[in-house]
C-alpha positions as CSV (number, residue, x, y, z in Angstrom):
1,X,111.5,66.4,175.7
2,X,109.6,67.5,178.2
3,X,105.8,68.0,178.3
4,X,104.2,71.1,180.3
5,X,101.0,69.7,181.0
6,X,99.4,72.9,182.2
7,X,99.5,74.7,178.9
8,X,98.5,71.5,176.9
9,X,95.6,72.3,175.9
10,X,96.0,75.9,175.6
11,X,98.9,75.3,173.3
12,X,97.0,73.0,171.0
13,X,94.3,75.6,171.1
14,X,96.3,78.0,169.9
15,X,97.8,76.1,167.1
16,X,94.4,75.0,165.7
17,X,93.4,78.8,164.9
18,X,89.8,78.2,166.6
19,X,90.2,81.1,169.6
20,X,87.3,83.4,168.2
21,X,85.2,81.1,169.8
22,X,83.1,82.2,172.2
23,X,83.0,79.3,174.5
24,X,86.5,78.8,174.5
25,X,87.5,82.5,175.5
26,X,84.8,82.8,178.1
27,X,85.8,79.6,180.0
28,X,89.4,78.6,181.1
29,X,90.9,75.7,183.4
30,X,93.8,76.9,185.2
31,X,95.1,73.5,186.5
32,X,92.2,71.4,188.3
33,X,89.8,74.1,189.2
34,X,87.3,76.0,187.6
35,X,86.9,79.9,187.4
36,X,83.8,79.9,186.0
37,X,80.6,78.2,187.5
38,X,78.9,77.8,184.3
39,X,80.3,76.3,180.9
40,X,77.3,77.1,178.6
41,X,77.7,80.4,176.7
42,X,75.2,83.4,176.7
43,X,74.5,82.9,172.9
44,X,73.2,79.2,174.2
45,X,71.1,81.4,176.7
46,X,69.3,83.4,174.7
47,X,68.7,80.9,172.2
48,X,66.7,79.0,175.1
49,X,65.2,82.2,176.3
50,X,63.5,82.4,173.1
51,X,61.9,79.1,172.5
52,X,60.5,79.3,175.9
53,X,58.9,82.4,175.2
54,X,57.2,81.7,171.8
55,X,56.8,78.7,169.8
56,X,57.3,78.6,166.3
57,X,54.1,78.8,164.5
58,X,54.1,77.1,160.9
59,X,51.7,78.1,158.3
60,X,48.6,75.7,157.9
61,X,49.4,73.5,155.1
62,X,46.9,72.1,152.6
63,X,46.1,68.5,152.7
64,X,48.4,66.6,150.6
65,X,46.4,63.7,148.6
66,X,48.2,60.2,149.2
67,X,48.6,58.0,146.7
68,X,46.6,55.5,146.3
69,X,45.3,52.5,143.9
70,X,42.6,52.9,141.3
71,X,38.5,51.9,141.4
72,X,39.3,48.9,139.2
73,X,42.2,48.0,141.2
74,X,40.2,47.9,144.6
75,X,37.6,45.8,142.1
76,X,40.0,43.3,141.4
77,X,41.5,43.1,145.0
78,X,38.0,42.6,146.5
79,X,37.5,39.8,143.8
80,X,40.5,38.0,144.4
81,X,39.6,37.9,148.0
82,X,36.6,36.7,147.6
83,X,37.7,34.1,145.4
84,X,40.2,33.2,148.2
85,X,37.6,32.9,150.5
86,X,35.2,30.8,148.4
87,X,38.3,28.4,147.7
88,X,39.3,28.0,151.8
89,X,35.5,27.6,152.7
90,X,35.3,24.8,149.8
91,X,38.7,23.6,151.1
92,X,37.1,23.1,154.6
93,X,33.8,21.7,153.7
94,X,35.4,18.6,151.3
95,X,37.8,18.2,154.9
96,X,34.7,18.0,156.6
97,X,33.1,15.9,154.3
98,X,35.9,13.4,154.4
99,X,36.2,13.5,158.3
100,X,31.9,12.6,157.9
101,X,32.7,10.0,155.7
102,X,35.4,8.3,157.5
103,X,34.0,7.9,160.6
104,X,30.9,6.4,158.5
105,X,33.8,3.6,157.0
106,X,34.6,2.8,160.7
107,X,30.7,2.4,161.8
108,X,30.0,0.2,159.1
109,X,33.6,-1.9,159.3
110,X,32.1,-2.3,162.9
111,X,29.2,-3.5,162.1
112,X,30.8,-5.9,159.3
113,X,33.2,-7.4,161.8
114,X,30.4,-8.0,164.6
115,X,28.1,-9.9,161.5
116,X,30.9,-11.7,160.9
117,X,31.7,-12.9,164.4
118,X,27.8,-13.9,164.6
119,X,28.3,-15.7,161.2
120,X,31.0,-18.0,162.6
121,X,29.1,-18.2,165.7
122,X,25.7,-19.4,163.8
123,X,27.9,-21.6,161.0
124,X,29.7,-23.2,164.2
125,X,26.4,-24.0,165.9
126,X,25.1,-26.1,162.7
127,X,28.1,-27.7,162.4
128,X,28.4,-28.8,166.0
129,X,24.8,-29.9,165.5
130,X,25.4,-32.1,162.3
131,X,26.5,-35.7,163.1
132,X,27.7,-37.5,160.1
133,X,27.9,-41.0,161.9
134,X,24.2,-40.0,162.0
135,X,23.2,-39.1,158.8
136,X,24.8,-42.1,157.2
137,X,23.0,-44.7,159.6
138,X,19.7,-43.2,158.9
139,X,20.7,-43.3,155.1
140,X,21.5,-46.6,155.3
141,X,18.9,-48.3,157.5
142,X,16.1,-46.1,157.3
143,X,16.2,-45.3,153.0
144,X,18.0,-48.4,152.1
145,X,20.7,-46.4,150.5
146,X,23.6,-47.7,149.4
147,X,27.5,-46.9,149.5
148,X,28.8,-46.6,145.7
149,X,31.5,-48.9,144.2
150,X,34.1,-47.5,142.5
151,X,33.6,-48.8,139.0
152,X,30.3,-47.1,139.4
153,X,31.9,-43.6,140.1
154,X,32.4,-41.4,136.7
155,X,35.2,-39.0,137.4
156,X,35.5,-35.7,135.0
157,X,38.2,-33.6,134.3
158,X,37.6,-30.2,132.7
159,X,40.9,-28.9,131.6
160,X,39.2,-25.4,130.8
161,X,37.0,-24.1,133.9
162,X,36.1,-25.6,137.1
163,X,32.6,-25.3,135.1
164,X,31.2,-28.2,133.9
165,X,27.8,-27.5,131.6
166,X,26.2,-30.9,130.7
167,X,24.6,-31.3,127.5
168,X,23.3,-34.9,127.4
169,X,22.7,-37.8,130.3
170,X,25.7,-39.8,131.4
171,X,26.0,-43.0,129.6
172,X,25.5,-46.0,131.8
173,X,23.4,-44.5,134.0
174,X,19.4,-45.3,134.3
175,X,17.2,-43.0,135.3
């Protein structure tokens, strides 16, 4: 079956039953050349002229009231915004106070470390200045002290705690 390409569009067009259109009847194609230069139908040209001449005017409409929120809802929303603002302010001020307290703790810890170091240096200097051999010599020769014998030393063991309360003199010790 051979297809007639020159009349293909016209045959299809004739079969559809829409030949009454002004656009289809005024312009046509014969082969690969256009016989009419303007493809716009006259109806469209007239509509464009009318649009250019006088713009359409619409009657003035009354302003439409937009649905909004009631006064009580507005007051409630303002109150909630105020509560949220105060909560945020409280949170930020508390955070600032915590930061200040942390800084104070760091400074006190630094001072404490410096005082401990100074205390250790002073203790070491006192410990270095004391000579136990010299103290023993002064006690035995200068003050006449004598080292205690084993039978003269009394030991006491407390099973309850480390602290001993003495209610009476120790027997066998002369004052």
